[in-house]
N, C-alpha and C positions, 0 to 999 in steps of 0.2 A: 234683592235684600229682603229678608223676612222682617215682618213687623211684630212687635210684642203686643199682646192683646189682653190686658187685664179686663175682668168682666163686671157688668153691673146689671141688676135686675130692676125693672121699673114699671110704672103705670101711666095711664093717659088722662089728662084733663081736657075738657073741651074749650075752656077759656084760655086764650094764648097769653094773657098777661098774669096768670095765676102763679103765685109763689108756692113752691113745693117744700115739704118738710121731709127730712131723712132721719130715719131712726138708726143710730149707730149701735151696733152690737158689740159687746165686750168679751167675756171669757169664752174661750174655746169656739169662737165663731169666725176666726180669721180664715181667709182664702188666699193662697199664694199664687205666684206667677207660673206661666207655662209658655214655652216657645215651640213653634212647629218644626217637624222634621219630615223627610220624605218617606212616608209609609203608605203603601197601597195594598188593599186586599182584593184579590181577583175573584172571578165568579165561582171558582172551585174552592174558595176559602183559604188559599195560600196567602201568606203575608209576605210582601216584598218591601225591602228597605233599601232606599237609594242613599248612598253615603258618598263622601269625598274620596273613598278608596274602594269602590266597587258596589255590586248589587248582591243583596242577600235574600234568600227565600227560606221561609220557615214552614215546615209541613205539619207541625204539631209534635214532631219527635226529634228532629235534627235540623241543623242549619246547613244550607248549601251556599257557597260563595261563587259568584261569577265576577271575574276580573278581566281587565284588558291584558292580552298577551300578544306582543308584536309578532311573534312567530305563528300565531293562529289567527287566520282571517275570520274564523267563525266565533271569535271571542267578542266581548264587549268593546265598543268603539273607544270608550274613554272611562276612567274610573270616577271622575268628578261629575256626579249626577245632579241635574237641576230639576227635572220633572219626570213623572211616570204617569202614563195613562194606559187604558186597555181598550182595544178596538172591539168591534162587534164579533169578530171571529175568535176572540180570546187571546190574541197576541198582545204582548207588552210593547208600548211605544215609549222610548226612553230618550229624553233630551239631555245632553251633556254639555260640558264646557268645551268640548272639542268634537262635535258631531252628533249624529242621530243613529240610534239602533232600533231595529225591530227584532223582538225575541219570539221565537216560536216554541212554546213550552212542550209541544209534542215531541220534538227532536232535540230540544235544548240547544239550539244554535241561533247566533245572532247574524242579522244582515246589517252591514254597516254603511254609513253614508257620511262623507265629509266634503266640505266645500273645496273645489279645485278651480284655480283661475282659468285654466284652459278648457273647462267643461261648462258650457252654458246650460246644459240640461241637468247639472248637478245641483246640490244644495247650495243655497246662497250665502249661508253664514254658519259658522261652527258653534257658536253660542246659541243653543236652542232653549228658549225660555217658555214658550207656550206650545201646546199641541192640541188639536181638535180634529174629529172626524165629521165631515159634513154629510148631508143627506144622500149624496151619491157615493159615499164610502171613501172619498179622497181624504188624505191626511194633510191637514194644514199645519205648518210649523212657523211660529213667530220667532225671528232671530234678532239678536242684538246688533243692530247696525247693518244687517243684510236684507232687510225687508222681510217678505213672506215667501216661503216655498211651499208649493202644493205638489204633493207626491202622488203620482199615478202608479200604483204598484203593478198593474197589468202591463204597462209599457216600460216599467222600470226607469222612469225619468221624472224630473222635477220641472214644474212650471214656476218660474220665478217672477215675482212682482216687486219692483223697486219704486222708489220715489223719484220724480223728476220735476224739478222746479218749473220747467217750461211746459209741463203737461199736467193739467189739472185733473185728468182722468186716471192719474197714478196715485199711489199711496201718499199720505200727507207727510210721512217720515219713514225712513228705514229703521228707526228705533221702535221696534214693535215688541209687545210683551203679552197682550191679552187678545183672545179670540173667542167669539161667541156665535154659535149656530142657533138662531132663535126658533120659536115654535113653528114658524113657517118655513124653516130650512134656510133662511138667508144668513149670510156670513158677514160678520161685523169684525172690523180690526181696530183696536185701540192703540194709538200711537202717542208719542211725546208731543205731537203737533196737531192732534185732532182725532176725530172718529170717522172711519171710512165704511161705506157699504159697498159690497162687491156685486156687480151686475154680470152674471155668467153669459148672457146673450151677446153682450158687447165686449165682454172680457175687460171690464174697466171698473174703476172705483169712483164712487160719488163721495166727495168730500163734504160732509155735513156743514153747512156754513156757520151754524151756531157754535161750532166747536173748533173752527180753524184758528190755529195759533195757540190753542189751549192744551195743556197737559192733561189728558183724560186719566183720572185717577180711580174711577169706579164706573161700572155699567150694570144696570139691573132692568130686566123685563118683568113688568107687573102682570097680574092676571088678566087685565084688559088689553094686553098687547102693547101698551105704551112703554117707551124706554125712559129710564131715568139715568142721565149721564152726569156723573160728578167730575168736576174739574177743579183746578186751582183758582178759577175765576167764577165759581158759582155752580148751581144746580140747574139742569135743563130737563124739561119734559118734552119728549119728541114722539110724535105719532107717525110711524112709518107708512101707514095706510093713507094718510092725508098729506103728509109732509109738514103738518103744523108743528111749530116749535115755540116753546114758551120758557122764558128764563126766570129764575128765582135768585135774587141777589141780596146780599146783606146791606142793611141801612142802619147806621149807628143811631139815627134819630127815630127809628121805627122798630119797636121791639116785637112786632108781629112778623118781621122778616127773619131770614136766616141769621144765626149768630155769627157766622163766618162764611166767606166765600170759598175757603179751602175745604173741599169735601173729601172725607176719607171713606165713608161707607153709606150705602142706601139699603133699606130693608123694608119690605111689606109684610106686616103680620097677617094672621088669618082673618082678622076682622076687617082688613083693608086699610088700616092706618099705616101711614108712611113715616118711617123713622129715618133721620138724616144725622149722621155723625160727622162732626167737623173738628177742626183743630182748636176751636173755642166753644166747645159745648155740644149738647145734644138738642135736637129739634124734633118736635112732633108736628106733622102737617095736617091741617084741616083741608082736605082736598076739594071740598065744595067752595070754601072761601079763599083758598090759596094763601091761608095764614098759618104762621108757625108759632108754636109754644116753645120757648127757650128754657133749657135747663142748664144753668151756669153754676160753676163752683164759686162759693163764697168763702174765702179764707177765715172770715170772722163768724161763719155759721157752720158748726160741725155737723149739722144736719142737711147741708146742701150736698149736691152731686159730688161724687168722690173726686173727679178730675175732669178737666175740660177737653183733653185730647181723646176723642172717641174713635176707637179703632175697629170695634166689632159689635154687631147687634144680632141677637138671636131670640126667637120665641121658642120656649120649651113645650112639652106635651101638655102641661097643665095650663098653658096660656100665659105664664109669666114671661116677662121680657128680661133677657140678660143683655147687659151692655158692657163692652170692653172699653177700658180707659187706658191712658198712657202711663199709669203708675200709681193711681190713687186707691187701688183696691176694688172690691166687688160690691155692687148694689143690686138689690132685687126689687122689682116693681110688682106690687100686689094689686091687681085690678079691682078686687072687692074692697079692700081696706083703703085703697088709693093712697098708699104710703110706700116710700122707698126704705129699704134696709141697706145700709152701707157696711160692708165688711172690709176693714182695713187694719193695718199694723198698729199695735199699741205697744211702744217700746218698754213700758213698765209692766206689761202683762205677758208673761211667758207663754200663756195659753192662747194668745191672740195670733192673728195673721203673721207669719214670719216674713212674708214678702208681698208687696202690693201689686206686683206685675203678674197677671194671669194670662197665659197663652192659649190654653185649650182645656176642655173638660169633656167628660163622658157622663151622660145621664143614664144610669141603669134602670131606675124607676123613680117614682115621685118623691121617695124618701131618701134617695141615694144618688149623690153626684160626686164624681171623682175629678180632681183637678191636678195638673202638673205645674211645677214651679221652677223658678230660676235658681233658687238656692235653699229650698225647704222641702225637697222630696215631693211626694204626692200626698194629696189630702182627700179623705172620705168625708163628705159634708152632707148633713141632713138638713134640707131647706125648711122642713116643717118645724124642727126644734132649734135650728141654728147651731147645732153641735158639730164640731169639726174634730176629726182625728188625723194626726199627721203620721206619716210613714217616712222616717229619716234614715239616712245612711249611717251605719254603725261599724267602724273598722273591726270591732270585736265580735260582730255578729254576721256570719256568712249568709244568713237568711234575710238580712235586711237589704234594702234596695242599694245598688252599687254606687250611686251618686245622688247628691241632693239637687243637682242641676239636671232637670228633666226637660228635654226639648219637645217631646211629643207624647201623647197619651191616646191609645186607641183600644177598642174592645173588639174581640173576634166573635165569630158565630157561636162559640161555646161559652161566652161570658168572661173569658180570660182577658185581663188587662195587659197591654204591651207598652212599655215605657222606653222611649229613646233617650239616653242620657249622655252626658259629657264625660268622656274618658272612661266610661264603665260599660260601653256597649248597649246592647238591648237587654231589658229585664222583663220578665213576665210574672204576673201575680194572679192567682185565682181567688177571688173574694169568697167563694163558696168553701174554700179550704184554707183559711188564713194561717192555720198552724204550719202549713208547708212553707210559708214565707215566700220570698222572691227567688226566682231562678235567674241566674246571671248568664249572659252570653257575651263575654268580654271579647275584645279584638284578639284575633289569632288566625292561624292558618285554616282551621275548620270551623270558625265561627265568624261573627260579624266583624267586618273590617272598619 
């Protein structure tokens, strides 16, 4: 399930009890929502779009569609695509709702794999949610309810790892979704019942005790090699080299602790500060003291943080921090001025934010950020002036964007923006030639499905 990620910009204070002030921006400074879609750009520059009805490739001139054909064993395994990755050889690895495909772009053929009950060397589950290539070039597949399958393409078989409640050297749960190959080449598996480390010499899994029984919601490796593991029961710092584990929990009586134990996102900025997004506010950690600064929304204070549900955190090229919230708009943290700017909807102001839910954005340069929204098209935003320009769908203008519901926004190597929309297919827009407007690639036989 995809999460919606409105954004917020922010700054850091060293004192954990300090109250922050937000500056609310009014006219033409609103930022709308964006939801994610399966779009991948390969090493050659081709854009691949995974849909619920097939795979599409755009080469800069035309769209080519790849769909499942029961009469063709070299076609896509299933049209409902969940994830797309690229291996080191340039092949596409495609996880679907009913199997796994490897696509060789040189011959444009698929090799397909589905789970079969009588094949112990086959794929363990058909719903493939996560894909990763390890240091030895083996492909790991995280399945929903089928544990983990590791594909050895030279032997053309899968090694399957399941959970066994009677054997603690197995996976914590067969409900797997996330895979990480760390900087030392070790493989980690996040499950609904804990975090596991794979040991290739003994072909076993180590269930990290600090996370057993917890739903692992986020996993981050910092520059020092420490792991920050977010769960529904708090945040944990784990040092794989020493085995040292330290927990950080919320305490309602101590405002220097986390604002909530339900962790949504962990992020380390370039200065080394650690930001933790929860369901009840944003936290900045003083890593030397182990203390947190809480940023909580106050309904009586229009200058407080936009929303308490924090879904995404990102540092841009200029050093500003963007923070995604659950529907309160966008805030910008300026490290020099030490102030927040909050960009949110003003119902009485037609030039303000049309929608508070922000899913994604593209930073073209320091003066130009593009955002996609749930119901207000896409927005060109100048963070220096706070001016926003909306690009909306107009049924009387064929050069307008096809839909105001934009699920994803990406930029290709030529600077062209690609927008995945609802019910209007894929749309492209070249900001260098705005007079050309949007080019639409609606659903159809020779276009995006």
